[in-house]
C-alpha positions as CSV (number, residue, x, y, z in Angstrom):
1,M,-47.5,17.4,16.0
2,K,-44.4,19.5,17.1
3,L,-43.0,16.4,18.9
4,L,-43.4,14.3,15.8
5,T,-41.7,16.9,13.6
6,A,-38.8,17.2,16.2
7,I,-38.3,13.4,16.2
8,A,-38.4,13.3,12.4
9,T,-35.8,16.1,12.2
10,L,-33.6,14.4,14.8
11,I,-33.7,11.1,12.9
12,A,-32.9,12.8,9.6
13,S,-30.0,14.7,11.2
14,I,-28.6,11.5,12.7
15,T,-29.0,9.7,9.4
16,L,-27.3,12.4,7.4
17,S,-24.4,12.7,10.0
18,F,-23.9,8.9,9.8
19,S,-24.0,8.9,6.0
20,A,-21.5,11.8,5.8
21,S,-19.1,10.2,8.3
22,A,-19.4,6.8,6.5
23,Q,-18.3,8.3,3.2
24,V,-15.1,9.9,4.6
25,P,-12.4,7.8,3.1
26,L,-10.2,6.0,5.6
27,A,-6.4,6.4,5.3
28,P,-4.9,3.5,3.5
29,S,-3.2,0.9,5.7
30,S,0.4,-0.2,5.4
31,P,1.1,-3.3,3.2
32,K,1.4,-6.6,5.0
33,A,3.7,-9.5,4.4
34,G,2.5,-11.6,1.4
35,E,0.5,-8.7,-0.2
36,L,1.2,-7.4,-3.7
37,S,1.4,-3.7,-4.6
38,A,-0.4,-2.1,-7.5
39,I,1.0,-2.9,-10.9
40,V,2.8,0.0,-12.5
41,C,3.6,0.0,-16.2
42,S,6.0,2.0,-18.3
43,E,4.7,5.0,-20.3
44,K,7.3,4.2,-23.1
45,S,6.6,0.4,-23.2
46,P,3.1,-0.2,-21.8
47,A,3.7,-4.0,-21.7
48,L,6.6,-3.5,-19.3
49,C,5.3,-3.5,-15.8
50,A,6.5,-3.9,-12.2
51,Q,5.0,-4.9,-8.9
52,L,6.2,-5.4,-5.3
53,L,5.7,-8.6,-3.2
54,Y,6.0,-7.6,0.4
55,K,8.1,-10.1,2.4
56,T,7.6,-8.2,5.7
57,D,4.9,-5.9,7.1
58,V,5.7,-2.3,6.1
59,S,6.1,0.2,9.0
60,S,8.1,3.3,9.9
61,E,9.7,1.4,12.8
62,T,11.1,-1.8,11.3
63,E,13.2,-2.9,8.3
64,G,11.1,-3.6,5.2
65,Q,11.8,-6.3,2.7
66,F,10.1,-6.9,-0.7
67,Q,10.6,-8.5,-4.0
68,V,10.5,-6.4,-7.2
69,L,8.8,-8.4,-10.0
70,I,9.3,-7.0,-13.5
71,Q,6.9,-8.4,-16.1
72,G,6.6,-8.1,-19.9
73,F,10.3,-8.0,-20.7
74,D,10.2,-11.1,-22.9
75,G,13.4,-12.6,-21.5
76,L,15.5,-9.6,-22.5
77,A,18.4,-8.9,-20.2
78,I,17.7,-6.3,-17.5
79,T,20.9,-4.4,-16.6
80,N,21.9,-1.5,-14.3
81,F,18.9,-2.3,-11.9
82,K,18.7,0.3,-9.1
83,A,16.0,0.9,-6.5
84,D,15.5,3.6,-3.9
85,L,12.8,4.9,-1.6
86,W,11.6,8.5,-2.0
87,M,9.1,10.6,-0.1
88,Q,8.0,14.0,-1.4
89,M,7.4,16.6,1.4
90,G,6.0,19.8,0.0
91,H,8.8,21.6,-1.9
92,H,11.4,19.1,-1.1
93,G,11.8,15.3,-0.8
94,H,14.1,12.8,0.9
95,G,15.1,9.2,0.6
96,S,16.2,6.5,2.9
97,S,19.5,4.7,3.4
98,P,20.9,2.7,0.5
99,L,18.9,-0.5,-0.2
100,D,20.5,-3.9,-0.4
101,I,19.5,-5.6,-3.7
102,V,20.0,-9.2,-4.7
103,E,19.0,-10.4,-8.2
104,N,17.2,-13.8,-7.7
105,A,16.4,-14.2,-11.4
106,N,16.2,-12.0,-14.5
107,G,13.3,-9.6,-13.5
108,V,13.1,-10.7,-9.9
109,Y,15.0,-8.7,-7.2
110,L,15.0,-9.1,-3.4
111,V,15.3,-5.7,-1.7
112,T,16.2,-5.5,2.0
113,N,17.4,-2.7,4.3
114,A,14.3,-0.7,3.2
115,W,13.6,1.8,6.0
116,F,10.4,3.8,5.5
117,V,11.4,6.2,8.3
118,M,8.2,8.3,8.4
119,R,4.5,7.7,7.9
120,G,3.0,8.8,4.6
121,K,3.2,8.2,0.9
122,W,6.5,6.9,-0.3
123,D,7.6,5.8,-3.8
124,V,9.8,2.9,-4.6
125,R,11.7,4.2,-7.6
126,L,13.0,1.6,-10.0
127,D,15.6,2.4,-12.7
128,F,17.0,-0.1,-15.1
129,V,18.0,-0.6,-18.7
130,I,16.4,-3.1,-21.0
131,N,17.2,-3.6,-24.7
132,G,19.4,-0.5,-24.5
133,Q,16.5,1.7,-23.3
134,A,16.5,3.3,-19.9
135,E,13.3,2.8,-17.8
136,H,12.0,4.5,-14.7
137,L,9.0,3.3,-12.7
138,E,7.6,4.5,-9.4
139,I,5.5,2.2,-7.2
140,P,3.6,4.0,-4.4
141,V,3.7,2.6,-0.9
142,Y,1.6,4.1,1.9
143,V,3.1,3.8,5.4
144,A,0.4,4.2,8.1
145,Q,2.2,3.0,11.2
């Protein structure tokens, strides 16, 4: 009887250990070429949203390239478009070198020279003016490698 109890306890222990380890969330992976980011919408204008289309795999060792797709602007002119990369590190943050930005169409921008120089959570910060109103959106990007 003691042997049966010991075996049952061992099986329960292994099962609980496996269940606990299976529930530990894995770190997100870096975006791959062809993938889309999450859609992020403006707090001031909820129909105004942006998303990234990754043209290259994102890593801390190579240049990143992506398109910024702005949606919901109803054909209004977008002006003063700026983008930068930002990483918050405790009480301070830092960015990356200036990005190269080419407007492909109103609301579509190709961003190159994007260097995510460290692993971790970055934000692609977008600033632009539409219909005389300044907008600021931040799209998170996780760099795992």
